[in-house]
Backbone as XML, in Angstrom:
<?xml version="1.0"?>
<chain id="A" units="angstrom">
  <residue number="1" name="MET">
    <atom name="N" x="15.873" y="-16.155" z="10.143"/>
    <atom name="CA" x="14.770" y="-16.128" z="10.630"/>
    <atom name="C" x="15.266" y="-17.080" z="12.065"/>
  </residue>
  <residue number="2" name="THR">
    <atom name="N" x="16.114" y="-18.082" z="11.694"/>
    <atom name="CA" x="16.449" y="-18.671" z="13.003"/>
    <atom name="C" x="16.861" y="-18.112" z="14.361"/>
  </residue>
  <residue number="3" name="LEU">
    <atom name="N" x="17.370" y="-16.959" z="13.750"/>
    <atom name="CA" x="17.873" y="-16.004" z="15.246"/>
    <atom name="C" x="16.908" y="-15.335" z="15.353"/>
  </residue>
  <residue number="4" name="PHE">
    <atom name="N" x="15.547" y="-14.896" z="15.433"/>
    <atom name="CA" x="14.066" y="-14.443" z="15.659"/>
    <atom name="C" x="13.327" y="-15.284" z="15.722"/>
  </residue>
  <residue number="5" name="GLY">
    <atom name="N" x="13.622" y="-16.630" z="16.184"/>
    <atom name="CA" x="12.942" y="-18.017" z="16.650"/>
    <atom name="C" x="11.824" y="-18.732" z="15.264"/>
  </residue>
  <residue number="6" name="GLY">
    <atom name="N" x="12.123" y="-18.105" z="14.011"/>
    <atom name="CA" x="11.006" y="-18.737" z="13.097"/>
    <atom name="C" x="12.078" y="-20.489" z="12.666"/>
  </residue>
  <residue number="7" name="LYS">
    <atom name="N" x="11.175" y="-21.047" z="12.056"/>
    <atom name="CA" x="11.327" y="-22.351" z="11.592"/>
    <atom name="C" x="12.809" y="-21.719" z="10.165"/>
  </residue>
  <residue number="8" name="LYS">
    <atom name="N" x="13.437" y="-23.169" z="9.939"/>
    <atom name="CA" x="13.953" y="-22.809" z="8.491"/>
    <atom name="C" x="13.342" y="-22.563" z="7.311"/>
  </residue>
  <residue number="9" name="ASP">
    <atom name="N" x="12.339" y="-23.266" z="7.124"/>
    <atom name="CA" x="11.512" y="-23.087" z="6.316"/>
    <atom name="C" x="11.040" y="-21.831" z="5.978"/>
  </residue>
  <residue number="10" name="LEU">
    <atom name="N" x="11.320" y="-21.107" z="6.947"/>
    <atom name="CA" x="11.265" y="-19.450" z="6.623"/>
    <atom name="C" x="12.077" y="-18.846" z="5.372"/>
  </residue>
  <residue number="11" name="GLY">
    <atom name="N" x="13.113" y="-19.486" z="5.305"/>
    <atom name="CA" x="14.533" y="-19.070" z="4.600"/>
    <atom name="C" x="14.849" y="-18.065" z="5.605"/>
  </residue>
  <residue number="12" name="ASP">
    <atom name="N" x="15.292" y="-16.983" z="5.009"/>
    <atom name="CA" x="16.102" y="-15.625" z="5.367"/>
    <atom name="C" x="15.671" y="-14.412" z="4.522"/>
  </residue>
  <residue number="13" name="VAL">
    <atom name="N" x="16.261" y="-13.702" z="5.587"/>
    <atom name="CA" x="15.737" y="-12.391" z="5.109"/>
    <atom name="C" x="17.387" y="-11.765" z="4.452"/>
  </residue>
  <residue number="14" name="ASP">
    <atom name="N" x="17.138" y="-11.574" z="3.344"/>
    <atom name="CA" x="18.295" y="-11.254" z="2.460"/>
    <atom name="C" x="19.222" y="-9.944" z="3.230"/>
  </residue>
  <residue number="15" name="VAL">
    <atom name="N" x="18.883" y="-8.696" z="3.623"/>
    <atom name="CA" x="18.955" y="-8.055" z="4.354"/>
    <atom name="C" x="18.173" y="-7.083" z="5.443"/>
  </residue>
  <residue number="16" name="LEU">
    <atom name="N" x="18.659" y="-7.215" z="6.645"/>
    <atom name="CA" x="18.008" y="-6.633" z="7.537"/>
    <atom name="C" x="18.704" y="-5.618" z="7.919"/>
  </residue>
  <residue number="17" name="ALA">
    <atom name="N" x="17.904" y="-4.200" z="7.705"/>
    <atom name="CA" x="18.699" y="-2.931" z="7.668"/>
    <atom name="C" x="17.681" y="-1.740" z="8.586"/>
  </residue>
  <residue number="18" name="TRP">
    <atom name="N" x="18.740" y="-0.934" z="9.561"/>
    <atom name="CA" x="17.716" y="-0.251" z="10.553"/>
    <atom name="C" x="18.480" y="1.091" z="10.678"/>
  </residue>
  <residue number="19" name="ASP">
    <atom name="N" x="17.632" y="2.002" z="11.351"/>
    <atom name="CA" x="17.667" y="3.084" z="11.706"/>
    <atom name="C" x="17.615" y="3.764" z="12.958"/>
  </residue>
  <residue number="20" name="LYS">
    <atom name="N" x="17.986" y="3.690" z="13.749"/>
    <atom name="CA" x="17.815" y="3.558" z="15.072"/>
    <atom name="C" x="17.161" y="5.202" z="16.056"/>
  </residue>
  <residue number="21" name="LYS">
    <atom name="N" x="17.492" y="5.965" z="14.750"/>
    <atom name="CA" x="16.986" y="7.449" z="15.124"/>
    <atom name="C" x="15.716" y="7.711" z="15.120"/>
  </residue>
  <residue number="22" name="THR">
    <atom name="N" x="14.763" y="6.369" z="13.681"/>
    <atom name="CA" x="13.966" y="6.407" z="13.213"/>
    <atom name="C" x="13.118" y="5.136" z="13.505"/>
  </residue>
  <residue number="23" name="GLY">
    <atom name="N" x="13.875" y="4.627" z="13.942"/>
    <atom name="CA" x="13.035" y="3.379" z="14.327"/>
    <atom name="C" x="12.287" y="2.396" z="13.103"/>
  </residue>
  <residue number="24" name="THR">
    <atom name="N" x="12.642" y="2.803" z="12.438"/>
    <atom name="CA" x="12.766" y="1.960" z="10.931"/>
    <atom name="C" x="13.665" y="0.702" z="10.893"/>
  </residue>
  <residue number="25" name="VAL">
    <atom name="N" x="12.965" y="-0.415" z="10.642"/>
    <atom name="CA" x="13.823" y="-2.033" z="10.319"/>
    <atom name="C" x="13.239" y="-2.162" z="9.007"/>
  </residue>
  <residue number="26" name="TRP">
    <atom name="N" x="14.392" y="-2.178" z="8.009"/>
    <atom name="CA" x="13.865" y="-2.665" z="6.698"/>
    <atom name="C" x="13.810" y="-4.298" z="6.242"/>
  </residue>
  <residue number="27" name="ALA">
    <atom name="N" x="13.246" y="-5.118" z="6.301"/>
    <atom name="CA" x="13.193" y="-6.244" z="5.482"/>
    <atom name="C" x="13.238" y="-6.605" z="4.488"/>
  </residue>
  <residue number="28" name="ILE">
    <atom name="N" x="14.318" y="-6.511" z="3.473"/>
    <atom name="CA" x="14.735" y="-6.365" z="2.607"/>
    <atom name="C" x="14.940" y="-8.010" z="1.484"/>
  </residue>
  <residue number="29" name="GLU">
    <atom name="N" x="14.278" y="-8.051" z="0.331"/>
    <atom name="CA" x="14.390" y="-9.563" z="-0.440"/>
    <atom name="C" x="14.869" y="-8.488" z="-1.350"/>
  </residue>
  <residue number="30" name="CYS">
    <atom name="N" x="16.281" y="-9.266" z="-1.961"/>
    <atom name="CA" x="16.872" y="-8.946" z="-2.856"/>
    <atom name="C" x="17.071" y="-10.324" z="-4.238"/>
  </residue>
  <residue number="31" name="LYS">
    <atom name="N" x="16.953" y="-9.632" z="-5.016"/>
    <atom name="CA" x="16.631" y="-10.862" z="-6.494"/>
    <atom name="C" x="17.286" y="-10.292" z="-7.753"/>
  </residue>
  <residue number="32" name="ARG">
    <atom name="N" x="17.753" y="-11.605" z="-8.033"/>
    <atom name="CA" x="18.983" y="-11.116" z="-9.467"/>
    <atom name="C" x="17.957" y="-12.000" z="-10.598"/>
  </residue>
  <residue number="33" name="LEU">
    <atom name="N" x="16.953" y="-11.506" z="-11.463"/>
    <atom name="CA" x="16.258" y="-11.901" z="-12.341"/>
    <atom name="C" x="16.289" y="-12.102" z="-13.586"/>
  </residue>
  <residue number="34" name="LEU">
    <atom name="N" x="16.500" y="-13.007" z="-14.024"/>
    <atom name="CA" x="17.209" y="-13.426" z="-15.540"/>
    <atom name="C" x="15.867" y="-12.640" z="-16.470"/>
  </residue>
  <residue number="35" name="LEU">
    <atom name="N" x="16.897" y="-12.038" z="-17.748"/>
    <atom name="CA" x="16.050" y="-11.132" z="-18.202"/>
    <atom name="C" x="15.352" y="-11.416" z="-19.072"/>
  </residue>
  <residue number="36" name="ASP">
    <atom name="N" x="13.624" y="-11.609" z="-19.055"/>
    <atom name="CA" x="12.461" y="-12.089" z="-19.638"/>
    <atom name="C" x="12.505" y="-11.050" z="-21.196"/>
  </residue>
  <residue number="37" name="ARG">
    <atom name="N" x="12.499" y="-12.169" z="-22.020"/>
    <atom name="CA" x="13.008" y="-11.717" z="-23.663"/>
    <atom name="C" x="11.276" y="-12.081" z="-24.266"/>
  </residue>
  <residue number="38" name="THR">
    <atom name="N" x="10.246" y="-12.581" z="-23.510"/>
    <atom name="CA" x="9.079" y="-13.021" z="-24.399"/>
    <atom name="C" x="7.613" y="-12.474" z="-23.497"/>
  </residue>
  <residue number="39" name="ILE">
    <atom name="N" x="6.736" y="-11.835" z="-23.841"/>
    <atom name="CA" x="5.790" y="-11.596" z="-23.622"/>
    <atom name="C" x="4.716" y="-12.696" z="-22.222"/>
  </residue>
  <residue number="40" name="GLY">
    <atom name="N" x="4.864" y="-13.621" z="-22.368"/>
    <atom name="CA" x="5.045" y="-14.693" z="-21.732"/>
    <atom name="C" x="6.133" y="-14.967" z="-19.962"/>
  </residue>
  <residue number="41" name="GLU">
    <atom name="N" x="7.418" y="-14.838" z="-20.598"/>
    <atom name="CA" x="7.896" y="-14.692" z="-19.611"/>
    <atom name="C" x="7.598" y="-13.438" z="-18.891"/>
  </residue>
  <residue number="42" name="ILE">
    <atom name="N" x="7.323" y="-12.395" z="-19.476"/>
    <atom name="CA" x="7.479" y="-11.235" z="-18.434"/>
    <atom name="C" x="5.710" y="-11.384" z="-17.968"/>
  </residue>
  <residue number="43" name="GLY">
    <atom name="N" x="5.318" y="-11.953" z="-18.282"/>
    <atom name="CA" x="3.621" y="-12.297" z="-17.852"/>
    <atom name="C" x="4.409" y="-13.645" z="-16.138"/>
  </residue>
  <residue number="44" name="GLU">
    <atom name="N" x="4.749" y="-14.212" z="-16.457"/>
    <atom name="CA" x="5.302" y="-15.387" z="-15.658"/>
    <atom name="C" x="5.739" y="-14.633" z="-14.161"/>
  </residue>
  <residue number="45" name="ARG">
    <atom name="N" x="7.118" y="-13.681" z="-14.529"/>
    <atom name="CA" x="7.490" y="-12.723" z="-13.518"/>
    <atom name="C" x="6.634" y="-12.373" z="-12.829"/>
  </residue>
  <residue number="46" name="LEU">
    <atom name="N" x="5.939" y="-11.479" z="-13.762"/>
    <atom name="CA" x="4.754" y="-10.434" z="-13.000"/>
    <atom name="C" x="4.029" y="-11.280" z="-11.848"/>
  </residue>
  <residue number="47" name="ALA">
    <atom name="N" x="3.398" y="-12.502" z="-12.185"/>
    <atom name="CA" x="2.576" y="-13.600" z="-11.736"/>
    <atom name="C" x="3.509" y="-13.670" z="-10.433"/>
  </residue>
  <residue number="48" name="ASP">
    <atom name="N" x="4.736" y="-14.083" z="-10.543"/>
    <atom name="CA" x="5.564" y="-14.535" z="-9.139"/>
    <atom name="C" x="5.661" y="-13.918" z="-7.949"/>
  </residue>
  <residue number="49" name="TYR">
    <atom name="N" x="5.405" y="-12.585" z="-8.846"/>
    <atom name="CA" x="5.732" y="-11.189" z="-8.006"/>
    <atom name="C" x="4.967" y="-10.461" z="-7.272"/>
  </residue>
  <residue number="50" name="THR">
    <atom name="N" x="3.740" y="-10.807" z="-8.204"/>
    <atom name="CA" x="2.521" y="-9.662" z="-7.918"/>
    <atom name="C" x="1.456" y="-10.550" z="-7.019"/>
  </residue>
  <residue number="51" name="THR">
    <atom name="N" x="1.626" y="-11.964" z="-6.907"/>
    <atom name="CA" x="0.374" y="-12.969" z="-6.680"/>
    <atom name="C" x="1.103" y="-13.804" z="-5.104"/>
  </residue>
  <residue number="52" name="ARG">
    <atom name="N" x="-0.537" y="-13.017" z="-4.262"/>
    <atom name="CA" x="-0.029" y="-13.916" z="-2.820"/>
    <atom name="C" x="-0.074" y="-15.453" z="-2.958"/>
  </residue>
  <residue number="53" name="GLY">
    <atom name="N" x="0.187" y="-16.172" z="-2.310"/>
    <atom name="CA" x="-0.201" y="-17.432" z="-1.859"/>
    <atom name="C" x="-0.002" y="-18.116" z="-3.170"/>
  </residue>
  <residue number="54" name="THR">
    <atom name="N" x="-0.153" y="-19.592" z="-3.803"/>
    <atom name="CA" x="0.637" y="-19.928" z="-4.341"/>
    <atom name="C" x="0.397" y="-20.187" z="-5.969"/>
  </residue>
  <residue number="55" name="ARG">
    <atom name="N" x="1.514" y="-20.542" z="-6.600"/>
    <atom name="CA" x="1.003" y="-20.818" z="-8.356"/>
    <atom name="C" x="1.738" y="-22.196" z="-8.361"/>
  </residue>
  <residue number="56" name="ASN">
    <atom name="N" x="0.894" y="-22.869" z="-9.016"/>
    <atom name="CA" x="1.517" y="-24.140" z="-9.748"/>
    <atom name="C" x="1.731" y="-25.009" z="-8.096"/>
  </residue>
  <residue number="57" name="LYS">
    <atom name="N" x="1.042" y="-24.837" z="-7.544"/>
    <atom name="CA" x="1.064" y="-25.535" z="-5.993"/>
    <atom name="C" x="2.510" y="-25.314" z="-4.958"/>
  </residue>
  <residue number="58" name="LYS">
    <atom name="N" x="3.319" y="-23.798" z="-5.486"/>
    <atom name="CA" x="4.169" y="-23.923" z="-4.642"/>
    <atom name="C" x="4.166" y="-22.288" z="-4.280"/>
  </residue>
  <residue number="59" name="ARG">
    <atom name="N" x="4.737" y="-22.036" z="-3.032"/>
    <atom name="CA" x="4.368" y="-20.465" z="-2.667"/>
    <atom name="C" x="5.191" y="-19.896" z="-3.644"/>
  </residue>
  <residue number="60" name="THR">
    <atom name="N" x="4.698" y="-18.462" z="-3.857"/>
    <atom name="CA" x="5.189" y="-17.801" z="-4.854"/>
    <atom name="C" x="6.520" y="-17.141" z="-4.365"/>
  </residue>
  <residue number="61" name="PRO">
    <atom name="N" x="7.733" y="-16.316" z="-4.684"/>
    <atom name="CA" x="8.624" y="-15.651" z="-4.589"/>
    <atom name="C" x="8.372" y="-14.697" z="-3.675"/>
  </residue>
  <residue number="62" name="ILE">
    <atom name="N" x="7.251" y="-13.756" z="-3.954"/>
    <atom name="CA" x="6.527" y="-12.485" z="-2.823"/>
    <atom name="C" x="6.069" y="-12.852" z="-1.803"/>
  </residue>
  <residue number="63" name="GLN">
    <atom name="N" x="5.203" y="-14.357" z="-1.559"/>
    <atom name="CA" x="4.290" y="-15.052" z="-0.477"/>
    <atom name="C" x="5.576" y="-15.246" z="0.293"/>
  </residue>
  <residue number="64" name="LYS">
    <atom name="N" x="6.909" y="-15.681" z="-0.061"/>
    <atom name="CA" x="8.020" y="-16.421" z="1.050"/>
    <atom name="C" x="8.350" y="-15.005" z="1.571"/>
  </residue>
  <residue number="65" name="HIS">
    <atom name="N" x="8.714" y="-14.097" z="0.866"/>
    <atom name="CA" x="9.067" y="-12.827" z="1.500"/>
    <atom name="C" x="8.168" y="-11.972" z="2.633"/>
  </residue>
  <residue number="66" name="LEU">
    <atom name="N" x="6.671" y="-12.254" z="1.861"/>
    <atom name="CA" x="5.603" y="-11.676" z="3.148"/>
    <atom name="C" x="5.780" y="-12.724" z="3.923"/>
  </residue>
  <residue number="67" name="ASP">
    <atom name="N" x="6.079" y="-13.975" z="3.958"/>
    <atom name="CA" x="5.522" y="-14.849" z="5.651"/>
    <atom name="C" x="6.682" y="-14.000" z="6.453"/>
  </residue>
  <residue number="68" name="ARG">
    <atom name="N" x="8.254" y="-13.902" z="6.074"/>
    <atom name="CA" x="9.313" y="-13.506" z="6.650"/>
    <atom name="C" x="8.999" y="-12.377" z="7.690"/>
  </residue>
  <residue number="69" name="VAL">
    <atom name="N" x="8.500" y="-11.484" z="6.531"/>
    <atom name="CA" x="7.942" y="-10.004" z="7.093"/>
    <atom name="C" x="6.407" y="-10.062" z="8.346"/>
  </residue>
  <residue number="70" name="ASP">
    <atom name="N" x="5.649" y="-10.856" z="7.805"/>
    <atom name="CA" x="4.424" y="-11.230" z="9.056"/>
    <atom name="C" x="5.443" y="-11.908" z="10.051"/>
  </residue>
  <residue number="71" name="PHE">
    <atom name="N" x="6.066" y="-12.855" z="10.031"/>
    <atom name="CA" x="6.487" y="-13.253" z="10.967"/>
    <atom name="C" x="7.367" y="-12.309" z="11.740"/>
  </residue>
  <residue number="72" name="LEU">
    <atom name="N" x="7.974" y="-11.617" z="10.824"/>
    <atom name="CA" x="8.921" y="-10.597" z="12.048"/>
    <atom name="C" x="8.346" y="-9.657" z="13.066"/>
  </residue>
  <residue number="73" name="ARG">
    <atom name="N" x="6.795" y="-9.025" z="11.983"/>
    <atom name="CA" x="5.583" y="-8.367" z="12.537"/>
    <atom name="C" x="5.264" y="-8.901" z="14.113"/>
  </residue>
  <residue number="74" name="ALA">
    <atom name="N" x="4.819" y="-9.933" z="14.048"/>
    <atom name="CA" x="4.633" y="-10.834" z="15.016"/>
    <atom name="C" x="5.541" y="-11.387" z="16.022"/>
  </residue>
  <residue number="75" name="ASN">
    <atom name="N" x="6.493" y="-11.110" z="16.089"/>
    <atom name="CA" x="8.001" y="-11.462" z="16.822"/>
    <atom name="C" x="8.962" y="-9.842" z="16.680"/>
  </residue>
  <residue number="76" name="LEU">
    <atom name="N" x="8.350" y="-9.072" z="17.072"/>
    <atom name="CA" x="9.298" y="-7.523" z="17.474"/>
    <atom name="C" x="10.216" y="-7.470" z="18.222"/>
  </residue>
  <residue number="77" name="ALA">
    <atom name="N" x="9.628" y="-8.551" z="19.415"/>
    <atom name="CA" x="11.217" y="-8.478" z="20.702"/>
    <atom name="C" x="12.396" y="-8.972" z="20.364"/>
  </residue>
  <residue number="78" name="GLY">
    <atom name="N" x="12.422" y="-10.027" z="19.032"/>
    <atom name="CA" x="12.929" y="-10.398" z="18.296"/>
    <atom name="C" x="14.015" y="-9.591" z="17.878"/>
  </residue>
  <residue number="79" name="VAL">
    <atom name="N" x="13.256" y="-8.791" z="17.328"/>
    <atom name="CA" x="13.816" y="-7.798" z="15.940"/>
    <atom name="C" x="14.444" y="-6.483" z="16.789"/>
  </residue>
  <residue number="80" name="ALA">
    <atom name="N" x="13.795" y="-6.318" z="18.054"/>
    <atom name="CA" x="14.255" y="-5.657" z="19.055"/>
    <atom name="C" x="15.810" y="-5.885" z="19.411"/>
  </residue>
  <residue number="81" name="LYS">
    <atom name="N" x="15.491" y="-6.725" z="20.041"/>
    <atom name="CA" x="17.057" y="-7.895" z="20.537"/>
    <atom name="C" x="17.829" y="-7.698" z="19.960"/>
  </residue>
  <residue number="82" name="VAL">
    <atom name="N" x="17.896" y="-7.533" z="18.540"/>
    <atom name="CA" x="18.999" y="-7.586" z="17.303"/>
    <atom name="C" x="19.194" y="-6.029" z="16.927"/>
  </residue>
  <residue number="83" name="THR">
    <atom name="N" x="18.441" y="-5.421" z="17.139"/>
    <atom name="CA" x="18.557" y="-3.687" z="16.392"/>
    <atom name="C" x="18.725" y="-3.139" z="17.321"/>
  </residue>
  <residue number="84" name="LYS">
    <atom name="N" x="18.351" y="-3.262" z="18.952"/>
    <atom name="CA" x="18.374" y="-2.289" z="20.334"/>
    <atom name="C" x="17.376" y="-1.140" z="20.148"/>
  </residue>
  <residue number="85" name="ILE">
    <atom name="N" x="16.384" y="-1.676" z="19.301"/>
    <atom name="CA" x="15.309" y="-0.708" z="18.987"/>
    <atom name="C" x="14.678" y="-1.201" z="20.178"/>
  </residue>
  <residue number="86" name="PRO">
    <atom name="N" x="13.590" y="-0.298" z="20.464"/>
    <atom name="CA" x="12.641" y="-0.505" z="21.703"/>
    <atom name="C" x="11.404" y="-1.237" z="20.671"/>
  </residue>
  <residue number="87" name="VAL">
    <atom name="N" x="10.843" y="-1.741" z="21.124"/>
    <atom name="CA" x="10.135" y="-2.658" z="20.228"/>
    <atom name="C" x="8.830" y="-1.698" z="20.023"/>
  </residue>
  <residue number="88" name="ALA">
    <atom name="N" x="8.295" y="-1.234" z="20.794"/>
    <atom name="CA" x="7.411" y="0.415" z="20.993"/>
    <atom name="C" x="7.656" y="0.596" z="19.484"/>
  </residue>
  <residue number="89" name="ASP">
    <atom name="N" x="8.746" y="1.412" z="18.840"/>
    <atom name="CA" x="9.513" y="2.167" z="18.276"/>
    <atom name="C" x="9.951" y="1.686" z="16.908"/>
  </residue>
  <residue number="90" name="ILE">
    <atom name="N" x="9.645" y="0.229" z="17.135"/>
    <atom name="CA" x="9.880" y="-0.170" z="15.995"/>
    <atom name="C" x="8.575" y="-0.185" z="14.685"/>
  </residue>
  <residue number="91" name="LYS">
    <atom name="N" x="8.967" y="0.476" z="13.586"/>
    <atom name="CA" x="8.488" y="0.495" z="11.989"/>
    <atom name="C" x="9.220" y="-0.543" z="11.274"/>
  </residue>
  <residue number="92" name="LEU">
    <atom name="N" x="8.265" y="-1.622" z="11.020"/>
    <atom name="CA" x="8.925" y="-2.515" z="9.874"/>
    <atom name="C" x="8.276" y="-2.488" z="8.886"/>
  </residue>
  <residue number="93" name="ARG">
    <atom name="N" x="9.249" y="-2.096" z="7.720"/>
    <atom name="CA" x="9.128" y="-1.733" z="6.628"/>
    <atom name="C" x="9.427" y="-3.091" z="5.555"/>
  </residue>
  <residue number="94" name="SER">
    <atom name="N" x="8.848" y="-3.507" z="4.056"/>
    <atom name="CA" x="9.463" y="-4.444" z="3.390"/>
    <atom name="C" x="9.768" y="-4.012" z="2.526"/>
  </residue>
  <residue number="95" name="ALA">
    <atom name="N" x="10.699" y="-4.519" z="1.707"/>
    <atom name="CA" x="11.279" y="-4.136" z="0.175"/>
    <atom name="C" x="11.647" y="-5.072" z="-0.524"/>
  </residue>
  <residue number="96" name="LEU">
    <atom name="N" x="11.754" y="-4.868" z="-1.955"/>
    <atom name="CA" x="12.342" y="-5.827" z="-3.124"/>
    <atom name="C" x="13.251" y="-4.696" z="-3.818"/>
  </residue>
  <residue number="97" name="VAL">
    <atom name="N" x="14.720" y="-5.499" z="-3.681"/>
    <atom name="CA" x="15.644" y="-4.636" z="-5.001"/>
    <atom name="C" x="15.707" y="-5.810" z="-5.585"/>
  </residue>
  <residue number="98" name="THR">
    <atom name="N" x="15.593" y="-5.325" z="-6.728"/>
    <atom name="CA" x="16.433" y="-5.850" z="-8.147"/>
    <atom name="C" x="17.755" y="-5.734" z="-8.550"/>
  </residue>
  <residue number="99" name="ASP">
    <atom name="N" x="18.019" y="-6.568" z="-9.493"/>
    <atom name="CA" x="19.355" y="-6.314" z="-9.913"/>
    <atom name="C" x="19.360" y="-5.366" z="-11.206"/>
  </residue>
  <residue number="100" name="ARG">
    <atom name="N" x="17.691" y="-5.254" z="-11.824"/>
    <atom name="CA" x="17.809" y="-4.288" z="-13.070"/>
    <atom name="C" x="15.736" y="-4.322" z="-12.879"/>
  </residue>
  <residue number="101" name="ILE">
    <atom name="N" x="15.412" y="-3.276" z="-13.932"/>
    <atom name="CA" x="14.284" y="-2.581" z="-13.930"/>
    <atom name="C" x="13.267" y="-4.110" z="-14.414"/>
  </residue>
  <residue number="102" name="VAL">
    <atom name="N" x="12.292" y="-4.174" z="-13.402"/>
    <atom name="CA" x="11.466" y="-5.488" z="-13.874"/>
    <atom name="C" x="10.096" y="-4.531" z="-14.085"/>
  </residue>
  <residue number="103" name="PRO">
    <atom name="N" x="9.086" y="-5.359" z="-14.722"/>
    <atom name="CA" x="7.940" y="-5.041" z="-15.158"/>
    <atom name="C" x="6.813" y="-4.746" z="-13.594"/>
  </residue>
  <residue number="104" name="MET">
    <atom name="N" x="7.198" y="-5.538" z="-12.386"/>
    <atom name="CA" x="6.208" y="-5.096" z="-11.378"/>
    <atom name="C" x="6.712" y="-3.861" z="-10.776"/>
  </residue>
  <residue number="105" name="GLN">
    <atom name="N" x="8.194" y="-3.462" z="-11.213"/>
    <atom name="CA" x="8.110" y="-2.327" z="-10.189"/>
    <atom name="C" x="7.343" y="-1.092" z="-10.560"/>
  </residue>
  <residue number="106" name="PHE">
    <atom name="N" x="6.458" y="-1.434" z="-11.526"/>
    <atom name="CA" x="5.528" y="-0.356" z="-12.186"/>
    <atom name="C" x="4.044" y="-0.777" z="-12.127"/>
  </residue>
  <residue number="107" name="THR">
    <atom name="N" x="3.898" y="-1.976" z="-11.288"/>
    <atom name="CA" x="2.157" y="-2.636" z="-10.740"/>
    <atom name="C" x="1.994" y="-1.597" z="-9.550"/>
  </residue>
  <residue number="108" name="LYS">
    <atom name="N" x="0.461" y="-1.307" z="-9.898"/>
    <atom name="CA" x="-0.043" y="-0.742" z="-8.172"/>
    <atom name="C" x="0.220" y="-2.127" z="-7.325"/>
  </residue>
  <residue number="109" name="THR">
    <atom name="N" x="-0.115" y="-3.007" z="-8.115"/>
    <atom name="CA" x="-0.196" y="-4.092" z="-6.945"/>
    <atom name="C" x="1.199" y="-4.403" z="-6.116"/>
  </residue>
  <residue number="110" name="MET">
    <atom name="N" x="2.014" y="-4.302" z="-6.509"/>
    <atom name="CA" x="3.306" y="-4.337" z="-5.784"/>
    <atom name="C" x="3.419" y="-3.428" z="-4.783"/>
  </residue>
  <residue number="111" name="LEU">
    <atom name="N" x="2.744" y="-2.482" z="-4.720"/>
    <atom name="CA" x="3.138" y="-1.352" z="-3.581"/>
    <atom name="C" x="1.558" y="-1.749" z="-2.658"/>
  </residue>
  <residue number="112" name="THR">
    <atom name="N" x="1.061" y="-2.631" z="-2.971"/>
    <atom name="CA" x="-0.003" y="-3.190" z="-2.021"/>
    <atom name="C" x="1.070" y="-4.120" z="-1.705"/>
  </residue>
  <residue number="113" name="LEU">
    <atom name="N" x="1.947" y="-4.688" z="-1.681"/>
    <atom name="CA" x="2.989" y="-6.091" z="-1.211"/>
    <atom name="C" x="3.998" y="-5.586" z="-0.223"/>
  </residue>
  <residue number="114" name="VAL">
    <atom name="N" x="4.675" y="-4.792" z="-0.760"/>
    <atom name="CA" x="5.924" y="-4.240" z="-0.046"/>
    <atom name="C" x="5.680" y="-2.729" z="-0.210"/>
  </residue>
  <residue number="115" name="ASP">
    <atom name="N" x="6.601" y="-2.469" z="0.942"/>
    <atom name="CA" x="6.308" y="-0.854" z="0.955"/>
    <atom name="C" x="7.282" y="-0.026" z="-0.034"/>
  </residue>
  <residue number="116" name="ARG">
    <atom name="N" x="8.039" y="-0.648" z="-0.264"/>
    <atom name="CA" x="9.661" y="0.173" z="-1.915"/>
    <atom name="C" x="9.754" y="-1.486" z="-2.687"/>
  </residue>
  <residue number="117" name="THR">
    <atom name="N" x="9.998" y="-0.777" z="-3.626"/>
    <atom name="CA" x="10.633" y="-1.891" z="-5.020"/>
    <atom name="C" x="11.540" y="-0.674" z="-5.643"/>
  </residue>
  <residue number="118" name="CYS">
    <atom name="N" x="12.679" y="-1.356" z="-5.740"/>
    <atom name="CA" x="13.957" y="-0.654" z="-6.753"/>
    <atom name="C" x="14.843" y="-1.214" z="-6.960"/>
  </residue>
  <residue number="119" name="THR">
    <atom name="N" x="15.447" y="-0.944" z="-7.877"/>
    <atom name="CA" x="17.057" y="-1.313" z="-8.508"/>
    <atom name="C" x="17.962" y="-0.998" z="-7.453"/>
  </residue>
  <residue number="120" name="PHE">
    <atom name="N" x="19.393" y="-2.051" z="-7.365"/>
    <atom name="CA" x="20.167" y="-2.117" z="-6.941"/>
    <atom name="C" x="20.705" y="-0.733" z="-6.908"/>
  </residue>
  <residue number="121" name="ARG">
    <atom name="N" x="20.629" y="-0.122" z="-8.244"/>
    <atom name="CA" x="21.709" y="1.218" z="-8.654"/>
    <atom name="C" x="20.733" y="2.132" z="-8.053"/>
  </residue>
  <residue number="122" name="ASP">
    <atom name="N" x="19.288" y="2.149" z="-7.487"/>
    <atom name="CA" x="18.547" y="3.192" z="-6.932"/>
    <atom name="C" x="18.586" y="2.810" z="-5.412"/>
  </residue>
  <residue number="123" name="ILE">
    <atom name="N" x="19.329" y="1.971" z="-4.788"/>
    <atom name="CA" x="19.404" y="2.311" z="-3.306"/>
    <atom name="C" x="19.614" y="3.480" z="-2.984"/>
  </residue>
  <residue number="124" name="SER">
    <atom name="N" x="20.506" y="3.953" z="-3.064"/>
    <atom name="CA" x="20.691" y="5.180" z="-2.484"/>
    <atom name="C" x="19.832" y="6.619" z="-2.413"/>
  </residue>
  <residue number="125" name="LYS">
    <atom name="N" x="18.943" y="6.489" z="-3.523"/>
    <atom name="CA" x="17.934" y="7.356" z="-4.217"/>
    <atom name="C" x="16.519" y="6.876" z="-2.899"/>
  </residue>
  <residue number="126" name="GLN">
    <atom name="N" x="15.927" y="5.887" z="-2.856"/>
    <atom name="CA" x="15.065" y="5.543" z="-2.327"/>
    <atom name="C" x="15.237" y="4.839" z="-0.614"/>
  </residue>
  <residue number="127" name="PHE">
    <atom name="N" x="16.429" y="4.586" z="-0.353"/>
    <atom name="CA" x="16.718" y="4.797" z="1.033"/>
    <atom name="C" x="17.797" y="5.546" z="1.694"/>
  </residue>
  <residue number="128" name="GLY">
    <atom name="N" x="18.221" y="6.614" z="1.084"/>
    <atom name="CA" x="18.992" y="7.619" z="1.643"/>
    <atom name="C" x="20.820" y="6.967" z="1.547"/>
  </residue>
  <residue number="129" name="SER">
    <atom name="N" x="22.009" y="8.032" z="1.562"/>
    <atom name="CA" x="22.557" y="7.587" z="1.051"/>
    <atom name="C" x="23.865" y="6.855" z="2.373"/>
  </residue>
  <residue number="130" name="SER">
    <atom name="N" x="22.552" y="6.799" z="3.499"/>
    <atom name="CA" x="23.863" y="6.506" z="4.863"/>
    <atom name="C" x="23.720" y="4.857" z="5.314"/>
  </residue>
</chain>
């Protein structure tokens, strides 16, 4: 994020991918998540990834990603510099890619937070093979 003028506390975008032909730029959060074994663990994971803001006095993992995406949207000139896509043509999208199928992939709330959610195995189906 510092490449785009952001502060270190924003963290990093795991993957920034783009297609010059369409102007689509993906800010992708990749997560290797522990296998939830109990209903309580599933509930905690759902809350971490479907709650905006804070939980337990900390920004939720999804909020950290959303903060990075918001920063990129507010600084499209930096995105354009890196991608060589004109600012006016950039369509910034957000995604969460996980190592396994997880409960939040099936919630309507997740689709209000990110544009796409999938497992690593489904990347080619979700984003195309190129």
